[in-house]
Every structure is written in C-alpha cells, then in structure tokens.
VOTOR-36160 format. One record per residue (C-alpha): residue in three letters; z, x, y. Coordinates in steps of 0.5 Angstrom, whole numbers. Layout:
<atoms>
> ALA_Z_X_Y
...
</atoms>
This chain:
<atoms>
> MET_0_0_0
> LYS_-1_2_7
> ILE_4_3_12
> VAL_0_3_19
> LEU_6_6_24
> LEU_6_3_31
> TYR_9_8_36
> GLY_9_11_42
> GLY_7_7_48
> LYS_7_5_55
> SER_15_4_56
> PRO_19_9_59
> GLU_22_10_52
> HIS_16_13_50
> ASP_19_19_47
> VAL_25_16_44
> ALA_20_12_40
> ILE_16_18_38
> LEU_22_22_35
> SER_24_15_33
> ALA_18_15_29
> PHE_18_21_26
> SER_25_20_23
> VAL_21_14_19
> ILE_16_18_18
> SER_19_24_15
> ALA_23_19_10
> ILE_18_13_8
> TYR_17_15_1
> PHE_10_17_0
> ASP_10_16_-8
> TYR_8_9_-5
> TYR_4_9_1
> GLN_0_12_5
> VAL_2_12_13
> GLN_-4_11_18
> LEU_-2_13_25
> VAL_-4_9_31
> TYR_-1_11_38
> ILE_0_8_44
> SER_0_12_49
> ARG_3_12_56
> GLU_-3_10_60
> GLY_-4_4_54
> GLN_-9_7_51
> TRP_-10_6_42
> ILE_-12_11_39
> LYS_-11_11_31
> GLY_-10_18_28
> PRO_-11_20_20
> LEU_-8_18_15
> LEU_-3_21_12
> THR_-1_22_5
> GLU_4_27_7
> ALA_10_26_12
> PRO_8_31_18
> THR_11_38_20
> THR_14_37_27
> ASP_15_31_32
> GLN_9_34_37
> THR_4_32_32
> LEU_5_26_33
> ARG_1_25_40
> LEU_-5_24_38
> SER_-10_27_42
> TRP_-17_24_43
> ASP_-24_27_46
> PRO_-28_21_49
> SER_-35_25_47
> GLY_-33_23_41
> ASN_-32_32_39
> GLU_-27_32_34
> THR_-21_37_36
> ILE_-15_42_34
> GLY_-10_38_31
> PHE_-8_32_31
> SER_-14_28_34
> GLY_-15_20_34
> LYS_-20_15_36
> LEU_-20_10_42
> ILE_-20_3_38
> ALA_-19_-4_40
> PRO_-11_-6_39
> GLY_-14_-11_34
> ASP_-17_-6_29
> ILE_-11_-5_27
> LYS_-13_-11_23
> GLU_-12_-9_15
> GLU_-12_-12_9
> ASP_-6_-11_4
> ALA_-3_-6_10
> ILE_5_-8_14
> VAL_5_-5_21
> PHE_12_-1_23
> PRO_12_-1_30
> VAL_17_4_33
> LEU_17_2_40
> HIS_23_1_44
> GLY_23_-2_51
> PRO_18_-7_54
> ASN_11_-8_51
> GLY_13_-7_44
> GLU_21_-10_42
> ASP_21_-14_48
> GLY_16_-20_43
> THR_10_-17_46
> ILE_7_-13_40
> GLN_11_-19_35
> GLY_6_-23_39
> PHE_0_-20_37
> LEU_1_-18_30
> GLU_3_-26_29
> THR_-4_-27_33
> ILE_-8_-23_28
> ASP_-4_-25_21
> MET_-1_-18_20
> PRO_6_-17_17
> TYR_11_-13_20
> VAL_17_-10_20
> GLY_23_-12_24
> ALA_25_-18_29
> GLY_21_-24_30
> VAL_17_-26_37
> MET_22_-31_41
> THR_28_-25_37
> SER_25_-21_40
> ALA_25_-23_48
> ASN_31_-26_48
> ALA_35_-20_45
> MET_30_-15_49
> ASP_32_-20_57
> LYS_40_-19_58
> ILE_40_-25_62
> MET_37_-29_57
> THR_43_-27_51
> LYS_48_-27_56
> TYR_47_-34_55
> ILE_46_-35_48
> LEU_52_-31_47
> GLN_56_-36_51
> ALA_52_-42_47
> ALA_55_-40_41
> GLY_63_-37_45
> ILE_61_-31_42
> PRO_67_-26_48
> GLN_63_-23_53
> VAL_65_-19_60
> PRO_64_-23_66
> PHE_57_-22_70
> VAL_52_-25_74
> PRO_45_-25_75
> VAL_41_-24_80
> LEU_34_-24_82
> LYS_29_-20_86
> ASN_27_-24_91
> GLN_34_-27_91
> TRP_36_-20_93
> LYS_30_-19_99
> GLU_32_-26_102
> ASN_39_-25_102
> PRO_42_-19_100
> LYS_49_-22_104
> GLN_50_-28_99
> VAL_49_-23_92
> PHE_55_-18_95
> ASP_58_-25_96
> LYS_57_-27_89
> CYS_59_-21_86
> GLU_64_-19_90
> GLY_67_-26_89
> THR_67_-26_81
> LEU_67_-19_79
> LEU_71_-13_81
> TYR_69_-6_82
> PRO_66_-2_78
> MET_61_-6_76
> PHE_55_-4_72
> ILE_48_-6_74
> LYS_43_-6_69
> PRO_34_-8_69
> ALA_34_-14_66
> ASN_29_-12_61
> MET_30_-5_58
> GLY_34_-1_54
> SER_36_6_52
> SER_40_6_58
> VAL_34_6_63
> GLY_35_5_70
> ILE_43_3_69
> THR_48_5_74
> LYS_55_4_77
> ALA_57_2_83
> GLU_64_4_85
> ASN_63_0_93
> ARG_58_-5_97
> GLU_54_2_98
> ASP_54_4_91
> LEU_51_-3_88
> GLN_45_-5_93
> ASN_43_3_91
> ALA_44_0_84
> LEU_41_-6_84
> GLU_34_-3_88
> GLU_34_3_82
> ALA_34_-4_77
> TYR_29_-7_81
> ARG_24_-1_80
> PHE_24_-3_72
> ASP_25_-11_73
> SER_24_-16_77
> ARG_32_-19_74
> ALA_38_-15_74
> LEU_44_-16_71
> VAL_51_-14_75
> GLU_57_-14_69
> GLN_64_-13_70
> GLY_66_-6_69
> ILE_72_-5_64
> ASP_76_1_61
> ALA_74_1_55
> ARG_71_5_47
> GLU_64_3_45
> ILE_64_0_39
> GLU_58_-1_34
> ILE_56_-5_28
> ALA_49_-4_25
> ILE_45_-12_21
> LEU_40_-11_15
> GLY_38_-18_13
> ASN_33_-25_14
> ASP_37_-30_11
> ASP_42_-26_7
> VAL_45_-22_13
> ARG_48_-16_12
> THR_53_-11_16
> THR_57_-4_16
> ALA_63_-2_18
> PRO_63_1_26
> GLY_63_7_28
> GLU_64_10_35
> ILE_61_12_41
> VAL_66_18_44
> LYS_64_20_50
> GLU_65_27_54
> VAL_62_23_60
> ALA_65_17_65
> PHE_57_14_64
> TYR_54_14_57
> ASP_47_14_62
> TYR_40_16_59
> ASN_41_23_60
> ALA_47_24_55
> LYS_44_20_50
> TYR_38_23_50
> ILE_37_29_54
> ASP_45_33_55
> ASN_46_30_48
> LYS_54_28_51
> ILE_57_24_45
> GLU_61_24_39
> MET_59_19_33
> VAL_65_17_30
> ILE_64_14_22
> PRO_68_9_22
> ALA_71_8_27
> ASP_79_8_27
> VAL_80_1_29
> PRO_85_-4_27
> ALA_82_-9_20
> GLU_81_-15_25
> VAL_77_-11_29
> VAL_72_-9_23
> GLU_73_-17_22
> SER_71_-20_29
> THR_66_-14_30
> GLN_62_-17_24
> LYS_63_-24_25
> TYR_61_-24_32
> GLY_55_-19_30
> LYS_52_-24_24
> LEU_54_-30_30
> ALA_50_-27_35
> TYR_44_-25_30
> THR_44_-31_27
> MET_44_-35_33
> LEU_38_-31_36
> GLY_34_-32_29
> GLY_35_-24_28
> SER_31_-22_22
> GLY_30_-14_20
> LEU_35_-11_23
> SER_39_-9_29
> ARG_45_-5_31
> CYS_51_-9_36
> ASP_55_-7_41
> PHE_61_-7_43
> PHE_67_-7_47
> LEU_74_-6_45
> THR_80_-4_50
> ASN_86_-1_50
> LYS_89_-9_48
> ASN_84_-9_42
> GLU_81_-15_46
> LEU_73_-14_44
> PHE_67_-16_48
> LEU_60_-17_46
> ASN_55_-12_50
> GLU_48_-14_47
> LEU_44_-14_41
> ASN_38_-9_40
> THR_33_-11_35
> MET_30_-4_34
> PRO_34_1_36
> GLY_34_8_35
> PHE_32_11_29
> THR_32_18_29
> GLU_35_22_25
> PHE_42_23_30
> SER_42_15_32
> MET_48_11_31
> TYR_44_6_27
> PRO_41_10_21
> SER_48_13_21
> LEU_52_7_19
> TRP_49_5_13
> GLU_48_12_11
> ASN_56_12_12
> MET_55_5_7
> GLY_52_9_3
> LEU_44_7_3
> LYS_40_13_4
> TYR_35_14_11
> GLY_28_13_6
> ASP_32_6_2
> LEU_34_3_9
> VAL_27_4_11
> GLU_24_2_4
> GLU_28_-3_5
> LEU_26_-5_11
> ILE_19_-6_9
> GLN_21_-11_4
> LEU_23_-15_9
> GLY_18_-16_12
> LEU_14_-17_7
> LYS_18_-22_5
> ARG_18_-26_12
> TYR_12_-26_11
> ARG_11_-29_5
> GLN_16_-34_6
> LYS_12_-37_14
> ALA_6_-37_10
> ASN_8_-41_4
> PHE_11_-46_10
> GLU_4_-47_13
</atoms>
C-alpha cells in the first residue's frame, strides 16, 4: 500500500512540519508500505517527489526542489503538480501539516472532495479545534473548566480600542495571554503585564489572524495527555512540560529547546483521572478521530483547566505526543501504524454509511 506523505505547508509552522514528517517517515514500516513524498512549499506550490522504499537519512532531503524546465536536479527533486494529482487508488494520505492551511480543516476538506482516506481528524473537528475561540465555546457548553477569556475581533480593536481595553480589564486581571485564534506552536502568542503590553500583544496577534483570544494568565503547571482512537478512545497518563523560561513561546519550543518533558507527570491520582475524563469529553465533543494532544493548566491547589486540543500535535522524536505513548508501551512505529489503520477504518465506515 502507498502512503502519500503530505507535509510542509504555507503556515508559519512549515519547518516544524518538516521535522515531524521526517520522524514519521523514519518510523514507517517499509516492509508493508511505499511512501510518496508530496511537499507543499511556503508559497503553496505542490511538489511531488520520489516514491520511497526506505527512509531518507536527513530531514533536509524532504525540502524538495523542482526545475520548471523539467530537467533533473541533484538530490531529492520533484515536479510541480496540481493538488488533485495526488489522487490514487490503494493509498492513504498522511498529512503532517501544522497550523493554518493544513490543520484547520482546509486540507481535510480537499481530501474529502477527492475521496481519499487520510490520517487524523475530519473537517469540522480540525476547523473547530484549530480555532481557539470556537474551542472555548464548545468546551464551555460541555462544562469543561477553562480559564476566563475574552475574544477580540480585529475590527472591534480598530474601531474602539478603549472598549476592548475596558472589556479585557473588566473581565480579566494582568497578566493576560494574547493569542491568534488560528495558530499553533505558540506562534504570535504574547504575555501582557499592563495596558501597553496588551496593545502591542493584540497588534502582534493580528499579524496572523483577524481574531484574537485574550486569556487570564495563571500560575500553573502545564500538563498534557495524548489521545488515540475513533469510536474507542484511549488516553495516556499525563506528562508535564517543565520550562526554564517563564513563557513557553515558539523559540523555547523549537529553537532554544529550553524545556524538559517529565513523563509521567508527578500529580495526584485524582488529577490523572480528571485529565483523562476531560480529555476524552473534549475529544468527543469536538468529534475527534485519529489523534489529539490535550493540554491543561494545573494550579498549586490542583485546580485543572483545559487549555486546548491539538489535532495534529508535533510529531518529532522529541515531541510530547509520541513520548507519552512510548511511556504507555506503544512504540513510535506502532503508533504510526495504528494511526494509518484508524484513518482507513474511518474512511471505510463513512463509505458504508453513504
């Protein structure tokens, strides 16, 4: 069977997606699969690379080049294709795309349109989980505890900044965290200690989205669980992100690597039970399938708040999601295989419904 590995993307998380894709392809069981590389450049070009029968030796080979004259280039090269050209029989797409134009339902909708099975969450789940504001309202309806928040649209900010300040400061206390509604990997997130910070943080968030989320900052530990399954949902024991820096931003995650993962997290049994209960409930409410990583805040009083659900979490060998399953005895290669089978199962079930 063929796996179409779809990776890269127009998102600011392009480089993270390449690292995740390299880890995935390194773990695929090539005894059973061939892997067709399809790279989406930063500019949105779709480049079809070689059909691999073994894993590449470095992630740099996944940055496909193409020659518009049609001549061959040195190293991994490919040809420019239309997105619909990836359609094949007896193949499944493994989309390793983080952030907008990949994790937000756009690619999933495209794959539904061309009738190809794929790994991960469906269209609505991807769209809602990627949108931090929509996620908040859905989790609120389910009675899942969250930190207080205020959504702020860009046009509201431009038309009446004072009203936005009054609403945020009347609802929340400093420090606040300001996030673009549709972005991941901590891109565009800023901590605000005062009104000037809040103003600058909103301007930064609007560089990435026309909608922003302002959240109450709290002194809390960051606890995460991994979720796997379609109808039969399984969760891991929680892990903890331990930071050397006060704010776990993009640089801390991927550039400076100033974090440590503690797996399993040192938390009481009732906290373990609550993370798994709320994680499953959030996954079900959002219509999850395949995989997700569920992130929580835990205060020193053991108060638990669900932060977000990530439908295509970082998948590098150092990422929390595969590490949590490794701790449960599920090796990376077996995890990738199970995700492929879950994608195929969902596709077949939907075909039978129709």
